[in-house]
N, C-alpha and C positions, 0 to 999 in steps of 0.2 A: 504493500500499499504506500502510495506516495506521502512524503512528509509534507504537512501543510504548516504554514506560520500564521498565528493568530494575531487579531488586533481588534480595536474598537474605533468607532468614530463619535465624536462628542461636540456639544455646542453649549450654549447657556443653559439648556435644559438638564444637563448633568451637573450644574452648580459647579462646585469646586472639587469635584471628584479626583482630578489629576493631581492634587496635592497628597492624596491618600494612596494612590497605586504607584508602583514601579516595578522594574524588571526582577526584583527580588521577591516581591509578595504576590506576583501574579505569573501567569504563563504566556502573557501577551508580550509581543515584540514591537508592534507598532501603534500608534495613535493618530488618527486624522481628525483635524478640528475644523469646524466651520469658521471662515474668515468674514466674508461679505455676501450681500445679496443686492441686486438691482445696482442702482447707482449712488445711494447715499448710506445705505445700512451697513454697519459693522457690527459683528456679534460682540456684545458687551464682555464676553469672557475670552475674546480671541487673543488679546495680548498676553494674558496670563496663561492661557492654555498653550500657546505657540512657545512661550519661553520654558514654561514647566515640563512640557513633554520631553525636552532634551535633557533637562536636569534629572529627570526620573529614569533616563536610560533607554527611552523608546526611541525608534525610528519615527519620524514626524512627516505629516503631510497636511495640507490646507486646501479648502474647496471654496468656490464662489457659487452661489445658488444664483442661477441665471433666470432672467426675466425677459420674455420675448416682447414686451412692450417697451422695453428700454433699448436704446442704441447701443451697439457693441462697444464702441470706443469708450464712452463715459463708464460703462459696467467694468471695462478692463481697467480703466484709471482707478476706480474705487478698489479693486482688488489688488492691483499693483502697488497702490499707495500704502494699503495695510500690510501687504506682505513684505515689501522692501527687497532686500537681498535674499536670494533663496539658496540656502546651503545645498552643496552637491550630494549630501548625504540624505537629503529630504526627497520624498516623492516629487515628480514634477508637478506643476500647478494642475488643479483638478477643477473641472466645471461640472456642476450638479444640474442636470437638465432632466426634469420629470414633470408629472401632471401639474404641479403647482406653479411651474414655470411659464405655463402656456396660456396666453390670452387668445381666446377663440377668434377674435376680430383679426388677427394676424394672419396672413396667408401662409400656407405651408412653404411655398418657395421663398418668401421673405424670412421666414423662421431659419431655413436651411442656410440661406446666404449669410445672414446675420451671425448665426452661431459659427460658421466657418470662419468669418472675419474675426470673431472674438478669439477663437483658438489660434489664428494667425498672429495676431497681436501678442498673445502670450508666449508663442513659440519664438517669435522675433525678439522679444524682451529678454528671455532667459536662455535662449539657444538650446531649448529642451523641448521634447515633444508632450505637450499637455495630455492629461488623461480626461475621459468623460465618464461620469457617473450617470446611469440611468436605469430604468426597469425595463421588463420585457415588452410591455404594451406600448411604451413611448418609443422605445428602441425600434420596434417593428413599424410603428405609425409614422416617425419622422426621421429616422437614421438609417435609412436604407441606401442613401447616397454613397457609392464606393469611396468617396474622398473622406468618409469618416473612419474607414477601416485603419488608416494609419495611426490613429490615436488609440492607445491602449484602453480597454474598457474595464470599468468597476461596475459590475452588474449586480442590481438589487433583485434577488430572486429567493423569496422565502419558501424553502422546500426542504424535505427531509431526503430529497434525491441526492446521489453521490456526486452530482455536478449540476451547475445551473444551466438553464436554457440560454443560449446565446442569440441574441436578436439582431435584426437589421443587418448592417454591414459586416457584422462579426459572425453571422450564422455560419456553423461548421468550423469555427476555429476554437482552439484550445482556450479555456478561460484563464485569466491572470489573477483578478481581484474579484472577490465575491462577497457581498453582503448578504449573509445567510438567514439572518434573524434580526428582529428589532426588540428583542426582549432577552437580552443577556444581562443578568443580574450581577452587579458588584455590590454587595451589601443590599440596601434598599433601592439602589439607582438602577434603572433599566438602560441599556446601551444597545446600540446596533452592534452586531457581531460580524466581523470580517475574517476572511481567510485569503492568504496568498498562496498561490498554486506552486509551492516549493518550499525549501527550508530557508533558514536565515541568511545562509551564504548566497543562495540564488536571488533572494530578495534584494540584497545589497548589490548583486551584479545587475539585476533588472534596473535599479535605481541609477546605477552608474551609467548605463548605455542609454538611458532616456533622459 
């Protein structure tokens, strides 16, 4: 059986949980946190989470919750201003694109064009290939364009199956990062539970090449 590396993703809803966990008292290896949303919002716990994740010994990552009714450049500016310099040991920048991202009045073609523009801005800023977080339904509905396939997918698929369903442009490919559950408890706090498809050495190698 393949070795899988465990992690969680957090935001303000987990409070100050990051202060109580580390690589010595959990079997987690990485923590991904929410940074920004749209053009003005920054998660109130982002700065604390972003700094403390490293102090607690975890590999870290940060994501932007994308809004289709906001233009890509100001959204990217919001994310980049919050993120600042991105360590080479952290996940490449992540865009969270899901049901809550989409305003129905926006055409599908415009959504695809703007999202690709947003990803390009991030890639040019950091000279790294961003990641996309989505679920199966939105992946199939909006991310079938082959141009999305170059971006590593973090798939949300809550299932007891041995592997997630890969949607859209990634159909038929091997999964990389999988949000398997939204109810992983640390004490009384519920977290999203994530898996990397490989061991910690392979995770670090994946990050280094992306």
